[in-house]
C-alpha positions in Angstrom: -89.2 -46.2 -60.9 -89.7 -49.8 -62.0 -86.1 -50.8 -61.9 -84.5 -49.6 -58.7 -81.0 -49.2 -57.3 -78.0 -50.7 -59.1 -80.2 -52.5 -61.6 -81.3 -49.5 -63.6 -77.8 -47.9 -63.7 -76.4 -51.1 -65.3 -78.9 -51.1 -68.1 -77.7 -50.1 -71.6 -77.9 -46.4 -72.3 -80.5 -47.0 -75.0 -82.7 -48.8 -72.5 -82.3 -46.0 -70.0 -83.4 -43.5 -72.7 -86.4 -45.7 -73.5 -87.5 -45.7 -69.8 -87.2 -41.9 -69.9 -89.2 -41.5 -73.1 -91.9 -43.8 -71.8 -92.0 -41.8 -68.5 -91.4 -45.0 -66.5 -88.6 -43.0 -64.8 -87.9 -39.3 -64.5 -84.6 -37.7 -65.2 -84.3 -36.7 -61.6 -84.9 -40.3 -60.5 -82.4 -41.7 -63.0 -79.9 -39.1 -61.9 -80.5 -40.1 -58.2 -79.8 -43.7 -59.0 -76.5 -42.8 -60.6 -75.6 -40.4 -57.7 -76.3 -43.3 -55.3 -74.0 -45.6 -57.3 -71.3 -43.0 -57.4 -71.5 -42.3 -53.7 -71.4 -46.1 -53.0 -68.6 -47.1 -55.3 -66.4 -44.0 -56.1 -64.7 -43.9 -52.7 -63.1 -47.3 -53.6 -62.7 -46.7 -57.3 -61.7 -43.0 -57.4 -62.9 -42.6 -61.0 -64.0 -39.0 -60.8 -61.9 -35.8 -61.1 -65.0 -33.6 -60.5 -68.4 -34.6 -59.2 -71.0 -32.6 -57.4 -74.2 -34.3 -56.5 -76.2 -31.1 -56.0 -75.0 -29.7 -59.4 -76.3 -33.0 -61.0 -79.6 -32.8 -59.2 -80.1 -29.2 -60.3 -79.4 -30.0 -63.9 -81.7 -33.0 -63.8 -84.5 -30.9 -62.6 -83.9 -28.4 -65.4 -83.9 -31.2 -68.0 -87.1 -32.7 -66.5 -88.9 -29.4 -67.0 -87.7 -28.9 -70.6 -90.2 -28.6 -73.4 -91.0 -31.1 -76.1 -88.0 -30.3 -78.3 -85.8 -33.0 -76.7 -82.6 -34.4 -78.2 -81.6 -38.0 -78.7 -79.7 -38.2 -75.4 -82.2 -36.2 -73.3 -81.6 -37.0 -69.6 -79.0 -39.6 -70.1 -76.3 -39.5 -67.3 -72.9 -39.3 -68.9 -69.3 -38.5 -68.0 -66.4 -36.8 -69.8 -62.7 -37.5 -69.5 -61.0 -34.6 -67.8 -58.9 -33.9 -70.9 -61.9 -32.7 -72.9 -63.0 -29.2 -72.1 -66.3 -29.2 -70.2 -67.4 -25.7 -69.1 -67.6 -25.3 -65.3 -66.0 -28.7 -64.6 -62.4 -29.3 -63.5 -60.4 -30.4 -66.5 -56.9 -30.5 -65.2 -55.5 -33.4 -67.2 -54.4 -35.0 -63.9 -51.7 -32.5 -63.3 -50.8 -30.3 -60.3 -49.7 -27.7 -62.9 -53.3 -27.3 -63.9 -54.9 -27.5 -60.4 -58.4 -26.0 -60.4 -58.6 -25.4 -64.2 -62.2 -25.2 -65.3 -62.8 -24.2 -68.9 -65.2 -21.4 -69.7 -66.2 -23.0 -73.0 -67.1 -26.6 -74.0 -65.2 -28.7 -76.5 -67.2 -29.1 -79.6 -68.1 -32.7 -78.7 -69.3 -31.6 -75.2 -71.4 -28.8 -76.7 -73.0 -31.5 -78.9 -73.6 -33.7 -75.8 -75.4 -30.8 -74.1 -77.4 -30.0 -77.3 -78.5 -33.6 -77.4 -79.8 -33.3 -73.9 -77.2 -35.4 -72.0 -76.9 -34.9 -68.3 -73.2 -34.5 -67.5 -72.4 -36.1 -64.1 -68.8 -35.0 -63.9 -65.3 -35.3 -65.4 -63.2 -38.4 -64.9 -59.6 -39.1 -63.8 -56.7 -39.7 -66.2 -52.9 -40.1 -65.8 -51.0 -36.9 -65.8 -50.9 -35.4 -69.3 -52.4 -38.7 -70.6 -49.1 -40.4 -71.2 -49.7 -43.8 -69.5 -51.7 -47.0 -69.7 -52.4 -46.7 -66.0 -54.5 -43.9 -64.4 -52.7 -42.3 -61.4 -51.5 -38.8 -60.6 -50.5 -36.6 -57.7 -53.6 -34.4 -58.1 -56.4 -37.0 -57.7 -54.6 -40.2 -56.9 -55.0 -43.7 -58.4 -58.1 -45.0 -60.1 -58.9 -48.7 -59.5 -60.5 -51.4 -61.6 -64.0 -52.5 -60.5 -63.1 -56.1 -61.3 -60.1 -56.0 -58.9 -59.1 -53.0 -56.8 -55.5 -54.1 -56.9 -55.5 -53.6 -60.7 -55.7 -50.6 -63.1 -58.7 -49.8 -65.3 -56.1 -48.7 -67.9 -55.2 -45.3 -69.3 -55.5 -42.8 -70.3 -59.3 -42.9 -70.2 -59.2 -45.1 -67.1 -61.5 -43.0 -64.9 -64.1 -43.1 -67.7 -63.9 -46.9 -68.2 -64.1 -47.6 -64.4 -67.2 -45.3 -64.1 -69.0 -46.9 -67.0 -68.1 -50.5 -66.1 -69.3 -50.0 -62.5 -72.6 -48.3 -63.5 -71.6 -44.9 -62.2 -72.2 -43.5 -65.7 -74.4 -44.7 -68.6 -71.8 -43.8 -71.2 -69.1 -41.2 -71.9 -66.3 -39.7 -73.9 -62.6 -40.6 -73.8 -59.7 -39.9 -76.1 -57.2 -42.1 -77.8 -53.7 -41.5 -79.2 -52.3 -44.9 -78.4 -55.1 -47.1 -77.2 -56.6 -44.8 -74.6 -60.2 -45.7 -75.1 -59.5 -49.3 -76.2 -57.1 -50.6 -73.6 -59.4 -49.3 -70.7 -62.4 -50.9 -72.4 -60.5 -54.2 -72.6 -59.4 -53.9 -69.0 -62.9 -53.2 -67.6 -65.1 -55.2 -69.9 -66.9 -52.5 -71.8 -67.1 -51.3 -75.4 -65.5 -48.3 -77.1 -64.6 -46.8 -80.5 -61.5 -44.9 -81.5 -63.0 -43.1 -84.5 -61.2 -42.0 -87.6 -59.7 -38.7 -86.5 -62.1 -35.8 -87.2 -65.3 -37.9 -87.5 -66.0 -36.7 -84.0 -64.4 -33.2 -83.8 -61.4 -32.9 -81.5 -61.5 -29.2 -81.0 -61.4 -28.5 -77.2 -59.3 -31.5 -76.4 -56.6 -30.8 -73.8 -53.8 -30.7 -75.0 -54.9 -30.0 -78.6 -54.7 -32.8 -81.2 -52.2 -31.0 -83.5 -49.1 -32.0 -85.5 -48.7 -35.7 -85.4 -51.5 -36.0 -82.9 -54.0 -34.9 -85.5 -53.4 -38.3 -87.0 -52.8 -40.3 -83.8 -55.5 -38.7 -81.7 -59.3 -39.0 -81.6 -62.1 -38.3 -79.1 -64.2 -41.5 -78.9 -67.3 -42.9 -77.2 -67.3 -45.5 -74.4 -70.3 -47.5 -73.1 -71.4 -50.9 -72.0 -72.7 -52.0 -75.4 -71.8 -51.3 -79.0 -75.4 -50.1 -79.6 -74.7 -47.4 -77.1 -71.3 -46.5 -78.6 -73.0 -46.3 -82.0 -75.7 -44.0 -80.6 -73.1 -41.6 -79.3 -71.1 -41.8 -82.6 -74.2 -41.0 -84.6 -75.2 -38.2 -82.3 -71.8 -36.5 -82.0 -70.1 -37.1 -85.3 -70.2 -34.6 -88.2 -67.9 -32.0 -89.6 -66.7 -29.1 -87.5 -66.1 -26.4 -90.1 -63.4 -24.8 -87.9 -61.4 -28.0 -87.5 -58.9 -28.5 -90.4 -58.9 -32.3 -89.7 -62.7 -32.7 -89.7 -63.8 -33.9 -93.1 -67.4 -33.5 -94.4 -68.2 -37.3 -94.2 -71.9 -38.2 -94.4 -73.1 -40.6 -91.7 -73.9 -44.0 -93.2 -76.1 -46.9 -92.1 -74.7 -50.1 -93.7 -77.2 -52.9 -93.8 -76.5 -56.6 -93.0 -75.6 -57.5 -96.7 -73.1 -54.7 -97.0 -71.5 -55.6 -93.7 -71.3 -59.3 -94.6 -69.6 -58.4 -97.9 -66.6 -57.2 -95.9 -64.0 -59.9 -95.7 -62.4 -60.1 -92.3 -58.8 -60.9 -91.7 -57.9 -62.1 -88.2 -54.7 -62.6 -86.3 -53.8 -63.6 -82.8 -50.5 -61.8 -82.5 -48.0 -59.8 -84.6 -45.4 -62.5 -84.8 -43.1 -60.7 -82.4 -44.8 -60.3 -79.0 -46.8 -63.2 -77.6 -50.3 -62.9 -76.1 -51.9 -65.1 -73.4 -53.7 -68.3 -74.5 -57.0 -66.8 -73.2 -56.5 -63.8 -75.5 -55.9 -66.1 -78.5 -59.1 -68.0 -77.6 -61.1 -64.8 -77.4 -60.0 -63.8 -80.9 -60.8 -67.3 -82.2 -64.2 -67.2 -80.5 -65.0 -63.8 -82.0 -64.0 -65.1 -85.4 -66.2 -68.1 -85.0 -69.2 -65.9 -84.0 -68.7 -63.8 -87.2 -68.5 -66.9 -89.4 -71.7 -68.2 -87.8 -73.3 -64.9 -88.7 -72.3 -65.4 -92.4 -69.1 -63.5 -92.6 -66.0 -64.6 -94.5 -63.2 -64.7 -91.8 -59.7 -65.8 -92.7 -56.3 -65.6 -91.2 -54.5 -62.4 -92.4 -52.0 -60.1 -90.8 -50.6 -56.9 -92.4 -46.8 -57.0 -92.8 -46.5 -53.3 -91.8 -47.4 -53.6 -88.1 -44.0 -53.3 -86.6 -43.1 -50.4 -88.9 -46.3 -48.6 -87.9 -45.5 -49.2 -84.2 -42.0 -47.8 -84.6 -43.4 -44.7 -86.2 -46.1 -44.4 -83.5 -43.2 -44.5 -80.9 -41.5 -41.6 -82.7 -44.5 -39.5 -82.8 -46.3 -40.3 -79.5 -43.3 -40.8 -77.2 -40.6 -38.6 -78.6 -42.7 -35.8 -80.1 -45.1 -36.0 -77.2 -42.2 -35.4 -74.7 -41.0 -32.5 -77.0 -44.5 -30.9 -76.9 -44.7 -31.0 -73.1 -41.1 -29.8 -72.5 -41.9 -26.0 -72.4 -44.8 -26.5 -70.0 -42.9 -28.6 -67.5 -39.4 -27.0 -67.6 -38.2 -26.4 -64.1 -41.3 -28.0 -62.5 -40.0 -31.6 -62.0 -40.9 -31.6 -58.3 -44.6 -31.2 -59.2 -44.8 -34.0 -61.8 -46.3 -37.4 -61.0 -44.1 -40.5 -61.0 -46.2 -42.0 -63.8 -45.4 -38.9 -66.0 -41.8 -39.0 -65.0 -41.7 -42.6 -66.1 -43.0 -41.5 -69.6 -40.3 -38.9 -69.8 -37.6 -41.5 -68.9 -38.9 -43.7 -71.7 -38.7 -40.8 -74.1 -35.2 -39.9 -72.9 -34.0 -43.4 -73.6 -33.7 -42.5 -77.3 -31.4 -39.7 -78.6 -33.2 -36.4 -79.5 -34.9 -36.3 -82.9 -33.2 -34.3 -85.6 -35.1 -32.3 -88.1 -34.1 -34.7 -90.8 -35.3 -37.7 -88.8 -38.7 -36.0 -88.1 -39.1 -35.1 -91.7 -38.3 -38.7 -92.9 -40.7 -40.2 -90.3 -43.5 -37.9 -91.5 -42.9 -39.0 -95.1 -42.6 -42.6 -94.1 -45.9 -42.5 -92.3 -47.7 -41.5 -95.5 -46.0 -44.3 -97.4 -46.7 -46.9 -94.8 -50.3 -45.9 -94.4 -50.8 -46.3 -98.1 -49.1 -49.6 -98.2 -51.2 -50.9 -95.3 -54.5 -49.7 -96.9 -53.5 -51.4 -100.1 -53.1 -54.7 -98.3 -56.5 -54.1 -96.6 -58.3 -54.1 -99.9 -58.6 -57.8 -99.6 -59.5 -57.6 -95.9 -61.2 -54.3 -95.2 -61.9 -55.4 -91.6 -59.3 -56.7 -89.2 -60.0 -58.7 -86.0 -57.2 -58.9 -83.4 -56.3 -58.6 -79.7 -56.4 -55.3 -77.7 -53.4 -56.2 -75.6 -51.2 -59.2 -74.6 -52.3 -59.1 -71.0 -55.4 -58.4 -68.9 -55.7 -55.5 -66.5 -52.4 -55.4 -64.7 -51.6 -54.7 -61.1 -50.8 -51.1 -60.2 -47.2 -50.4 -61.0 -46.7 -53.7 -62.8 -44.5 -53.2 -65.9 -43.5 -56.6 -67.4 -44.9 -60.0 -67.8 -43.8 -63.5 -68.8 -46.0 -65.0 -71.7 -45.1 -68.2 -73.5 -41.7 -68.1 -71.8 -40.9 -64.6 -73.2 -40.6 -61.4 -71.2 -43.1 -58.8 -72.4 -42.4 -55.1 -71.5 -44.9 -52.4 -70.7 -45.4 -50.6 -74.1 -45.0 -53.9 -76.0 -47.9 -55.4 -74.1 -50.3 -52.8 -75.6 -48.7 -52.4 -79.1 -51.9 -53.9 -80.7 -53.7 -50.5 -80.4 -50.7 -48.3 -81.5 -50.7 -49.6 -85.0 -54.2 -48.2 -85.7 -53.5 -44.8 -84.3 -50.6 -44.5 -86.8 -53.0 -45.8 -89.5 -55.7 -43.2 -88.5 -58.2 -46.1 -88.7 -61.4 -46.6 -86.7 -61.1 -49.4 -84.2 -63.8 -50.7 -81.8 -63.4 -52.9 -78.8 -65.9 -55.5 -77.5 -65.7 -57.7 -74.4 -65.6 -61.4 -75.4 -63.9 -63.7 -72.9 -62.4 -63.8 -69.5 -59.2 -64.8 -67.8 -59.2 -67.5 -65.1 -59.2 -64.9 -62.3 -62.4 -63.4 -63.9 -60.9 -60.4 -65.6 -62.5 -59.4 -68.9 -60.9 -59.8 -72.4 -61.8 -57.5 -75.3 -61.1 -57.9 -79.0 -60.5 -55.2 -81.5 -62.4 -54.7 -84.8 -60.7 -52.4 -87.2 -61.9 -50.9 -90.5 -60.3 -48.6 -93.1 -60.2 -44.8 -92.4 -63.7 -43.2 -92.6 -65.4 -46.6 -92.5 -66.3 -46.2 -88.8 -69.8 -47.5 -89.4 -68.4 -50.7 -90.8 -66.3 -51.2 -87.7 -69.3 -50.6 -85.5 -71.6 -52.8 -87.5 -69.2 -55.8 -87.4 -68.5 -55.1 -83.7 -72.3 -55.2 -83.0 -72.4 -58.8 -84.3 -69.6 -59.8 -81.8 -71.2 -57.9 -79.0 -74.5 -59.7 -79.6 -72.7 -63.0 -79.2 -70.8 -62.1 -76.0 -71.1 -58.6 -74.5 -70.9 -56.8 -71.2 -71.3 -58.5 -67.8 -71.2 -56.4 -64.6 -68.3 -56.7 -62.1 -69.6 -58.0 -58.8 -69.2 -54.8 -56.9 -71.4 -52.9 -59.4 -74.5 -55.0 -58.7 -74.1 -56.0 -55.0 
């Protein structure tokens, strides 16, 4: 192995795959490097819900002896969020109510990972039932950020982001109904994509992406570079004929000229909730990098953002609590504080009536159409991921520009695009004075995922991933 120890595990996934193809490293050797990184760092980070080194070694030996018909991810060590069914691995969604649950069948996306030759290292931790921007639960405990152990890596794909940022995994799969692959990417300095729902099939997600969550929710790739995210997207996307929300959309490869023809509208805040000055600078720096690359980038902010956020709150918070109510009834003593916090937020509003739910559903179609009409002039948007950097465990409000910013408001920037069912990528751009990373968000119109990835790649080339100190020491 030419590149030993922590150096090889911090390489981009595409570079690790090239080393495997060139036989400069065996799958077993690459797996062993990741096992060593996990055993060194996971005791502090607590990113995994299920990891067994001997199981990984056995699978690596099997992949090493496979014939010549090898898939595009053959031997790549990856992780999967524990809310995505992975046969034989614990997928408990962070809840004592699901202790020991290990699916017998893979989610569609996990089946495609295996078919492409990926080496699954394990499943990663998440907040109970996914309903938080911080990863903690009574089953597996708290996951910590590799940039600062006193801070969260975000949620709900927090275990996934911590594992990838720290080099414990080359790449992986999370899910996102309100920012859950994007906020963790911002908090830990990696890249991610929330695809258009259905571009990567969601069958096998736990709980299922049904009802309003068929619009809000998506399974999305996470990695240290946009090139790696795009590789996962290309490999795993494609219609699932059994998924009613998975459309037969052909994979595209937009060239530089087509990408530069997309006018980009950027904004630093929504006019209601402030962001830090470092966040503003990161958005401006990303805009400047795109201009330098020949893009037309102008100030623009859709006037529907707050209306979209309110609808997201109705569907994610209120309907989300309603979906879980039968499963948790009479079991309050087994629920995590972080999930009880979500329930208290939901209970702060009066119960939804059938009329209110029907009106909200109709309004969502009208608002999405209105927003997409406005985006004709600016088919790509550039904006923050959150008002704040990775926050301290349990922290729930902040003072920014003299204004108190509450928990859900600080991450409203992702919620808009779940309601829009739009693809949104995150790329690390800047850093806060304490060294914490800052990501920016690149959004395209629904089903234009390749446009979002292509523009994000330009930003990633100008800035990009840097390892936290603990990952390379």
